[in-house]
C-alpha positions in Angstrom: -12.7 -34.0 32.8 -15.3 -31.3 33.3 -14.2 -27.4 33.3 -14.6 -25.7 36.6 -17.2 -23.2 35.9 -15.6 -19.3 35.8 -12.2 -20.6 36.9 -10.2 -19.8 33.7 -7.1 -17.9 34.1 -6.7 -14.6 32.4 -3.6 -14.1 30.6 -2.2 -11.7 27.9 -2.7 -12.0 24.2 0.2 -14.6 22.9 2.1 -13.9 19.9 3.7 -10.8 18.5 1.9 -8.1 16.3 4.0 -9.0 13.2 2.2 -7.6 9.9 2.0 -10.4 7.2 4.0 -9.4 3.8 2.5 -6.4 1.8 2.7 -2.7 0.9 4.6 -2.0 4.2 7.5 -4.2 3.1 8.0 -2.8 -0.6 7.2 0.9 0.3 9.5 3.6 1.6 8.6 4.1 5.3 6.4 4.2 6.9 7.4 7.6 7.7 6.3 9.8 10.2 3.5 12.1 8.9 4.0 15.4 10.5 1.0 17.4 12.1 0.6 19.9 9.2 0.5 17.4 6.6 -2.2 15.1 8.6 -4.8 17.8 7.2 -3.1 19.7 4.3 -1.4 16.7 2.6 2.5 16.7 1.4 4.5 17.3 -1.7 8.1 16.8 -3.1 10.0 17.3 -6.1 11.5 14.4 -8.1 14.0 14.7 -10.8 13.6 10.9 -11.8 10.5 11.1 -13.9 12.3 10.6 -17.2 15.1 8.9 -18.8 18.4 10.4 -20.1 18.7 10.6 -24.0 21.7 10.0 -26.4 23.1 11.5 -29.3 25.9 10.6 -32.0 29.2 11.7 -31.5 30.7 12.8 -34.7 34.4 14.0 -35.9 34.9 16.7 -35.6 32.0 17.4 -33.4 29.9 20.3 -34.9 28.9 23.0 -32.4 25.4 22.2 -32.6 22.6 23.1 -30.1 21.0 20.3 -27.9 17.4 20.0 -27.6 15.8 19.7 -24.1 12.7 17.5 -23.9 12.4 15.9 -20.6 11.2 19.2 -18.7 11.9 19.9 -15.3 11.6 17.9 -11.4 7.9 16.5 -11.0 5.9 17.5 -8.1 4.7 14.4 -6.2 1.8 15.0 -3.8 0.1 13.0 -1.3 -3.3 13.6 0.2 -4.2 12.3 3.5 -6.6 9.9 4.9 -7.4 8.5 8.2 -7.6 4.8 9.2 -9.8 3.8 12.2 -10.6 0.8 14.4 -13.3 0.3 16.7 -14.5 -1.6 19.4 -17.5 -2.4 21.4 -17.3 -4.1 24.5 -18.7 -4.4 28.3 -16.9 -1.9 30.5 -16.3 -4.7 33.6 -12.9 -4.7 34.6 -12.1 -2.2 31.9 -9.6 0.7 32.4 -8.0 3.5 30.3 -4.9 1.5 29.5 -6.4 -2.0 28.8 -8.9 -0.1 26.2 -6.3 1.9 24.4 -4.1 -1.4 24.2 -7.0 -3.2 22.7 -7.8 -0.4 20.2 -4.1 -0.1 19.4 -3.9 -3.9 18.8 -6.7 -3.9 16.5 -5.6 -1.0 14.5 -1.8 -2.3 14.2 -2.9 -5.9 13.2 -5.1 -4.5 10.2 -4.3 -1.1 9.3 -1.8 -2.5 6.3 -4.9 -4.2 4.6 -6.9 -1.0 4.8 -4.1 1.2 3.4 -3.9 -1.3 0.6 -7.5 -1.2 -0.4 -7.9 2.5 0.0 -4.8 3.2 -2.0 -6.0 0.8 -4.8 -9.4 2.3 -4.7 -8.7 5.9 -4.0 -11.3 6.2 -1.4 -11.7 8.6 1.5 -9.9 11.2 0.0 -6.7 9.2 -0.7 -4.6 10.8 -3.6 -2.9 9.5 -5.8 -4.2 5.9 -6.0 -4.1 3.2 -8.4 -7.3 4.4 -10.1 -6.7 6.3 -13.3 -3.6 4.3 -14.3 -2.6 3.7 -18.0 -4.5 0.7 -19.1 -2.2 -1.7 -20.9 -5.0 -4.5 -22.0 -4.8 -8.1 -21.3 -2.0 -10.5 -20.7 -2.2 -14.1 -21.6 -0.2 -15.3 -18.4 1.4 -13.6 -15.2 4.8 -14.1 -16.9 3.5 -11.9 -19.8 1.9 -9.5 -17.3 5.0 -8.9 -15.4 7.0 -8.6 -18.8 4.5 -6.2 -20.3 4.3 -4.0 -16.9 8.1 -3.7 -16.6 8.7 -3.0 -20.5 6.2 0.0 -19.9 7.7 1.4 -16.7 11.3 0.8 -17.6 10.9 2.7 -20.9 10.2 5.7 -18.8 11.6 5.3 -15.1 15.0 4.2 -14.4 14.5 3.1 -10.8 12.9 -0.2 -9.3 9.4 -0.1 -9.5 6.6 -1.7 -7.4 4.0 -4.3 -8.6 0.8 -4.5 -6.8 -0.9 -8.1 -6.9 -4.1 -8.8 -5.2 -4.1 -11.5 -2.9 -6.3 -13.7 -5.1 -3.3 -13.9 -7.6 -0.3 -14.2 -5.3 -0.1 -17.9 -5.9 -0.4 -18.0 -9.3 2.5 -15.2 -9.5 4.7 -17.1 -7.2 4.5 -20.4 -9.3 4.3 -18.7 -12.5 5.8 -15.5 -12.4 9.6 -16.6 -12.2 9.8 -14.5 -9.0 12.9 -14.8 -6.7 12.9 -14.1 -2.9 15.3 -11.3 -1.5 15.1 -11.8 2.3 11.7 -10.9 2.9 11.0 -9.5 -0.4 9.2 -11.2 -3.4 10.9 -9.8 -6.7 11.0 -10.1 -10.3 13.9 -10.9 -12.5 14.4 -7.3 -12.9 14.5 -6.5 -9.4 11.0 -4.9 -9.4 9.5 -5.2 -5.7 6.1 -7.1 -5.6 3.5 -6.3 -2.9 0.8 -8.8 -2.5 -2.0 -7.3 -0.7 -5.7 -6.4 -0.1 -5.9 -4.6 -3.2 -9.5 -4.0 -4.9 -8.8 -6.3 -8.0 -10.4 -3.7 -10.2 -9.3 -2.0 -13.4 -8.3 1.5 -13.4 -12.0 2.4 -14.1 -13.3 0.6 -11.2 -14.5 -2.5 -12.9 -14.0 -5.8 -11.0 -12.0 -8.4 -12.8 -13.8 -11.3 -14.4 -13.3 -14.9 -13.1 -9.5 -16.3 -13.6 -8.3 -12.8 -14.0 -6.4 -10.2 -11.8 -5.9 -6.5 -12.4 -2.1 -6.1 -11.6 -0.5 -2.6 -11.5 3.0 -1.2 -11.6 4.0 2.2 -10.2 7.3 4.1 -9.5 8.8 3.7 -5.9 6.1 4.1 -3.3 6.2 6.0 -0.1 3.8 5.8 3.1 3.7 8.4 5.7 1.6 7.8 8.9 1.2 9.6 12.4 3.5 8.1 15.0 2.2 5.7 17.9 2.4 8.4 20.2 0.1 10.5 18.2 -2.7 8.0 17.7 -6.0 9.2 18.8 -7.7 6.7 21.2 -11.3 7.3 22.9 -10.7 7.6 26.5 -12.6 5.3 28.7 -15.1 7.9 30.2 -15.9 9.4 26.9 -16.3 5.7 25.3 -18.9 4.7 28.1 -22.8 4.9 26.7 -24.5 4.9 30.3 -27.7 4.2 28.3 -26.5 0.7 27.2 -23.8 0.3 29.6 -21.6 -0.6 26.6 -18.0 1.0 25.7 -17.8 2.3 22.0 -14.0 3.1 21.7 -12.0 3.9 18.4 -8.5 4.5 17.4 -7.5 6.9 14.6 -4.2 7.2 12.4 -3.6 9.5 9.6 -1.6 8.4 6.6 -0.6 9.5 3.2 0.6 7.3 0.3 2.3 8.4 -2.7 4.1 6.9 -6.0 6.5 8.3 -8.0 5.8 9.4 -11.7 4.1 6.5 -13.4 1.5 3.9 -13.1 0.0 1.1 -15.3 -2.1 -1.9 -15.0 -2.9 -4.8 -17.0 -5.7 -7.5 -16.9 -3.6 -10.9 -16.1 -4.9 -14.3 -17.2 -4.1 -16.8 -14.4 -3.6 -20.3 -14.8 -5.1 -23.3 -13.0 -3.1 -24.2 -10.2 
């Protein structure tokens, strides 16, 4: 049967905007990024960047001085960056509400992937990032990569950390890493949360992984802040319309800040053949 010309019924986009699994699942937040922090960044103090020590009990215990070597609380900082979606379309039948809806849908659908890439590369002013993490060398398997990274982090940090795994290695880690499912989260046997995402798959010096390898990172706990939906800027229709081309050029912008606590390390994991 032939389709009647120009008779298709316009309907709303089906399906909910549910982000795929990734950084936003394993991080604290996203928390609201308050207006001042959207330009100046934020900071907080954490006292968890060192492990307790021990000492031997003697009988009778001498009155000896104890040494203090772990220092004070650590200052954790996060510099802001902007995630932007844009849209070019014809203005026919378009109003302000429809333009804002489309821009917000495009932003919400893809912003996690953009944040993962920016956080891994340290671009657009994002600081801290995964760049500059301690390089632990090469692991012969994903299981060794997990073990070496966890041994390194948990020798100096007592809370559950986060593994950052590029999408190219996700199936390898699920099949060869001894992972467990905890609700929506993937975790290791030690309870380290795993973010599979749009990471750059580069070394701490920014060098791309070789074929059959993946750069995997571990950090202390991650927190994401972002401007709330009500504060997301979208171009109003009159300002978005270019009358010389009769096209609408709109954009939506949201400020973000991402931090991790205390430590970060990376390892070059050798991937097995699936």
